[in-house]
Short mmCIF file of the C-alpha atoms (twelve columns), coordinates in Angstrom:
data_MODEL
# 
_entry.id   MODEL 
# 
loop_
_atom_site.group_PDB 
_atom_site.id 
_atom_site.type_symbol 
_atom_site.label_atom_id 
_atom_site.label_alt_id 
_atom_site.label_comp_id 
_atom_site.label_asym_id 
_atom_site.label_seq_id 
_atom_site.Cartn_x 
_atom_site.Cartn_y 
_atom_site.Cartn_z 
_atom_site.pdbx_PDB_model_num 
ATOM 1  C CA . MET A 1  98.296  65.635 -105.866 1 
ATOM 2  C CA . MET A 2  95.623  63.381 -103.948 1 
ATOM 3  C CA . ASP A 3  98.655  61.704 -102.098 1 
ATOM 4  C CA . TYR A 4  100.169 64.976 -100.879 1 
ATOM 5  C CA . TYR A 5  96.717  66.059 -98.996  1 
ATOM 6  C CA . SER A 6  97.093  62.446 -97.740  1 
ATOM 7  C CA . GLY A 7  99.574  63.770 -94.939  1 
ATOM 8  C CA . PHE A 8  96.979  66.821 -93.766  1 
ATOM 9  C CA . SER A 9  94.085  66.652 -91.553  1 
ATOM 10 C CA . GLY A 10 90.853  67.176 -92.603  1 
ATOM 11 C CA . PRO A 11 89.016  69.820 -91.100  1 
ATOM 12 C CA . SER A 12 87.671  70.181 -87.144  1 
ATOM 13 C CA . LYS A 13 84.259  69.422 -86.552  1 
ATOM 14 C CA . SER A 14 83.296  73.391 -86.436  1 
ATOM 15 C CA . VAL A 15 84.866  73.889 -89.963  1 
ATOM 16 C CA . ALA A 16 83.197  70.798 -91.351  1 
ATOM 17 C CA . LEU A 17 80.082  72.075 -90.095  1 
ATOM 18 C CA . GLU A 18 80.612  75.574 -91.656  1 
ATOM 19 C CA . GLN A 19 81.517  74.026 -95.094  1 
ATOM 20 C CA . VAL A 20 78.508  72.158 -95.209  1 
ATOM 21 C CA . LYS A 21 76.307  74.536 -94.281  1 
ATOM 22 C CA . SER A 22 77.306  77.110 -96.610  1 
ATOM 23 C CA . GLN A 23 78.289  74.726 -99.467  1 
ATOM 24 C CA . TYR A 24 75.450  72.564 -99.460  1 
ATOM 25 C CA . LYS A 25 72.484  73.659 -97.438  1 
ATOM 26 C CA . ALA A 26 70.490  74.963 -100.232 1 
ATOM 27 C CA . SER A 27 70.869  71.346 -101.861 1 
ATOM 28 C CA . LEU A 28 70.031  69.578 -99.023  1 
ATOM 29 C CA . LEU A 29 66.841  71.689 -98.490  1 
ATOM 30 C CA . GLU A 30 65.407  71.737 -101.806 1 
ATOM 31 C CA . PRO A 31 63.746  68.194 -102.022 1 
ATOM 32 C CA . PHE A 32 61.918  68.699 -99.082  1 
ATOM 33 C CA . ILE A 33 60.781  72.269 -99.912  1 
ATOM 34 C CA . GLU A 34 56.590  72.890 -99.294  1 
ATOM 35 C CA . ALA A 35 54.670  76.043 -99.536  1 
ATOM 36 C CA . GLY A 36 54.510  78.076 -96.466  1 
ATOM 37 C CA . LYS A 37 56.984  75.483 -94.794  1 
ATOM 38 C CA . GLU A 38 60.632  76.759 -95.364  1 
ATOM 39 C CA . GLU A 39 60.973  78.136 -91.777  1 
ATOM 40 C CA . ASP A 40 59.967  74.596 -90.136  1 
ATOM 41 C CA . LEU A 41 62.136  73.350 -92.716  1 
ATOM 42 C CA . GLU A 42 65.325  75.609 -92.168  1 
ATOM 43 C CA . ARG A 43 65.018  74.604 -88.367  1 
ATOM 44 C CA . LEU A 44 64.942  70.947 -89.199  1 
ATOM 45 C CA . LEU A 45 68.033  71.020 -91.819  1 
ATOM 46 C CA . GLU A 46 69.917  73.001 -89.015  1 
ATOM 47 C CA . GLU A 47 69.183  70.400 -86.440  1 
ATOM 48 C CA . SER A 48 70.041  67.325 -89.282  1 
ATOM 49 C CA . ILE A 49 73.476  69.120 -90.531  1 
ATOM 50 C CA . THR A 50 74.557  69.432 -86.586  1 
ATOM 51 C CA . GLU A 51 73.529  65.831 -85.997  1 
ATOM 52 C CA . GLY A 52 74.969  64.406 -89.164  1 
ATOM 53 C CA . VAL A 53 78.309  66.304 -88.545  1 
ATOM 54 C CA . ASN A 54 78.434  65.015 -84.905  1 
ATOM 55 C CA . GLU A 55 77.315  61.365 -86.210  1 
ATOM 56 C CA . ILE A 56 80.691  61.091 -88.292  1 
ATOM 57 C CA . TYR A 57 82.971  63.089 -86.128  1 
ATOM 58 C CA . GLY A 58 81.650  61.626 -82.765  1 
ATOM 59 C CA . ASP A 59 83.204  63.509 -79.589  1 
ATOM 60 C CA . SER A 60 86.282  64.578 -81.269  1 
ATOM 61 C CA . ASP A 61 86.990  67.709 -83.155  1 
ATOM 62 C CA . GLU A 62 89.530  66.392 -85.062  1 
ATOM 63 C CA . CYS A 63 88.447  65.022 -88.804  1 
ATOM 64 C CA . PRO A 64 88.155  61.327 -88.688  1 
ATOM 65 C CA . GLY A 65 90.435  61.440 -91.746  1 
ATOM 66 C CA . SER A 66 93.217  63.208 -93.994  1 
ATOM 67 C CA . ALA A 67 92.150  66.522 -96.097  1 
ATOM 68 C CA . THR A 68 92.225  63.441 -98.778  1 
ATOM 69 C CA . GLY A 69 89.678  61.159 -96.879  1 
ATOM 70 C CA . TRP A 70 87.529  64.377 -96.172  1 
ATOM 71 C CA . ALA A 71 87.426  65.294 -99.793  1 
ATOM 72 C CA . ILE A 72 86.506  61.517 -100.805 1 
ATOM 73 C CA . PHE A 73 84.907  59.825 -97.891  1 
ATOM 74 C CA . VAL A 74 84.167  61.856 -94.656  1 
ATOM 75 C CA . LYS A 75 82.282  64.550 -96.729  1 
ATOM 76 C CA . SER A 76 80.041  62.036 -98.442  1 
ATOM 77 C CA . ASP A 77 79.021  60.266 -95.444  1 
ATOM 78 C CA . ILE A 78 78.000  63.406 -93.776  1 
ATOM 79 C CA . LEU A 79 75.684  64.390 -96.508  1 
ATOM 80 C CA . LYS A 80 74.340  60.948 -96.504  1 
ATOM 81 C CA . ALA A 81 73.833  61.307 -92.690  1 
ATOM 82 C CA . ILE A 82 72.258  64.578 -92.897  1 
ATOM 83 C CA . ARG A 83 69.921  63.682 -95.845  1 
ATOM 84 C CA . ARG A 84 68.585  60.343 -93.956  1 
ATOM 85 C CA . ILE A 85 68.381  62.307 -90.587  1 
ATOM 86 C CA . LEU A 86 66.434  65.257 -92.460  1 
ATOM 87 C CA . GLY A 87 64.159  62.837 -94.125  1 
ATOM 88 C CA . GLU A 88 63.661  61.186 -90.859  1 
ATOM 89 C CA . LYS A 89 62.809  64.269 -89.173  1 
ATOM 90 C CA . ILE A 90 60.209  65.547 -92.054  1 
ATOM 91 C CA . ASN A 91 58.600  62.034 -92.228  1 
ATOM 92 C CA . LYS A 92 58.203  62.423 -88.332  1 
ATOM 93 C CA . GLN A 93 56.560  65.931 -88.647  1 
ATOM 94 C CA . LYS A 94 54.566  65.180 -91.421  1 
ATOM 95 C CA . GLU A 95 52.971  62.073 -89.102  1 
ATOM 96 C CA . SER A 96 52.481  64.417 -86.030  1 
ATOM 97 C CA . CYS A 97 50.608  66.639 -88.499  1 
ATOM 98 C CA . SER A 98 48.333  64.479 -89.956  1 
ATOM 99 C CA . ASN A 99 47.190  62.807 -86.543  1 
# 
């Protein structure tokens, strides 16, 4: 079945962005939630999702893989990038608050 999907393109950058936001936003945010900081974290997550998708897609709107590649590799790479970027943003914010 996966071979069949390898003949199709993966989602465009805008569709990938919406998929990640709708399917993974809560799970990406959960490890970083602090009392009273949800709005700040929500903003940081929005920025991180956009930056993570842009990092993998680059300047192109076309998926860097087929539909199979999206399901197996591209989506995973995007989620890893988002987690890394979000962690960096949160650490930077914590450092600026403690100084």
